[in-house]
N, C-alpha and C positions, 0 to 999 in steps of 0.2 A: 414566383418568389424564390429567391436564391438564398442559400445558407451562407451567411457571412462569418467573419472572424468572431463577432460578438456572440453568435450562437454557440460556437465551439467553446468560447471562454466561459459562458454561463454553464454549459454542461460540465466542463472541467471543474469549475468552482463548486457546483452542486455535488459532484462526486467527491471532491476533496473535503467538503464540509460534512458529508455523510460519514466518510472515513474518520475524520477528526473527532466528531462527536461520538462515533462508535468506539474509538479508542478511549475516550474520556468516560463513557457511561457504562460500558460492558465490563463484566467481571470474569468472563470466561476467556482463557488465554487463546483458544482457537479463534473466537470471534475478534479479539483484539488483533491477532495476526492477520486475519482476513481484511480487517479495516485498514491496516497498514498497507496491504497489497492494493486496496482500493485507492488509497492516496497516491501510491506510485502510478497506478493506471491513470489517474486524473492528471498527473504531471506529464505522462506520455501523450495524452490527448492534447494538452496545451502545446507541447513541443511540436507535435505533428501539425497542429493548426498554424502555429507561427511559421513553420517550415513551408507549408503549403502557400500561405498568403504572402510570404516574402520571396518566394521563388528560389530559395536556396535549399539544398539538400542536407545542410548541417544538422538540422533537427533530427533527421532520421538516424544519424550516427549516434547522437546522444540517446535516442530511444533504444537503440541496440545495446548500448552500455547499461542503460537503466534496466532493461529486461535481463541482462546478464547478472547484474547485481541482485535483482529480485529473485532470480533462480538460485543464486548462492544463498540468499537470505532464507529462502524456503527450505533448502536442504539443511542448513545449520539450525534454523529456528525449530523445525519439526524434530530434529534430533534432540535439541534441548528440552522441548515439550515432552517427548517420550521419556527422556531421562528423569524429568521432574515427576511425571506421572508414576513411573516405576518406584521412585523413592517416597513420594507423598500420597499416592493413590487419589489425587485430585488435580483438576486443572483450573480451579477457581483462584483468582488473584488474591482474594481476601485471605485464603488459607495458605498461600505461598508468598508470605511477606518477609521471610527471613532467609538469608543465604545459608546460615548454619543452623542446625537444629540438633 
C-alpha cells in the first residue's frame, strides 16, 4: 500500500481544519497563535505533496518562504503578546478587546 497524493491532502486538510476551528473557538491568545502556526504547517504539507507528485521542486521554494514568514510572525507576534500581557496582565481575548483603554 503506497501513500498517494490524496493521503497527504487529507492530512493537510485535517491539520488546517483543526487550526481553523482552534482560532475560532479558543480564547487564549497563545493557543490562537499556535493554531495559526498549525494552519501554516498544513499549507506547507500540501505544497510539499504537490511538489513531490508533480516532480517539480517549486513547492520547496514556497515552503522555504512560508517558513521564513512564519518565523517573522513568531518573533513579532510573541513581542506583541508580551507587550499586551505587561499592559493588561491577561492573555485572554475576551479581556483584550479594545486597542485603547
